[in-house]
N, C-alpha and C positions, 0 to 999 in steps of 0.2 A: 761195301755191302754190309748192311746192318745185321746184327745177330737176331733181331726180332723186328717185324714191321706190324704195326697196329693200325687198322683201318677204323677211324672214328668219323669218317666223312658223313655229313648229314645229321650228326648228333649235336645237340645244343648243351651249353654250360649247365651243369658241371660234368656231364657225361663223358666228354673226351678225357678229362683228367682222371675221373673215376676208373675208366677202362684202362688207362695207362697204369695207374697204381695197382690194379688187380693183376694185370698181365706181367708186370715186371717183378712181382714177388718170386723169389727163388732163382732169379737170374744171377749169374756170377758177377761179382764186382768188376767194373770196367767194361761190361757188355755195352754194345751200342744198340740203341733202339731208335727206330724211325716211327714217329706218330703222324698219321695223316688226319688232319682235322681242318674243317673249313668254317668252324664257328669263329667269328671275329674275336670273341673273348679269349680264345685259346692263346693269342699272342701275349696276353697278360697272365693268364692262368697257368700255362705250362712252365714258364720261367719261375713263377712264384712257387709252384709245387716243387720244382727241382731244388730251389733254395731251402725250402722248409724240410724236405725229405732227405737232403744230403746227396742229391744227384747233381751231375754237371749238365747244365743246359749248353749244348754245343752251338746251336743256332737254328734259324728257321729260313726256309726258302719257299716262298709261296705258302702252300698248305702243308708242307712237310717240316716237321720239327725233329731235330736230332738231340738225343739225350744219351749220356754215358752214366751208367748206374754207379752209385757210390757205395 
């Protein structure tokens, strides 16, 4: 069970990543976040954002992306 779930379904690039960045501010390090995003670019954007921002991209299953905050 994630600590936070973010619904970004129906949003196009770059909005899912922007919503993710805004909502995870202030979360404790090591928190698990599930991002729901159906924009095809999210499969590239989310791992890239995690690498740049120091978060761990745990994986993706369908439209659900799991991130652990760094």
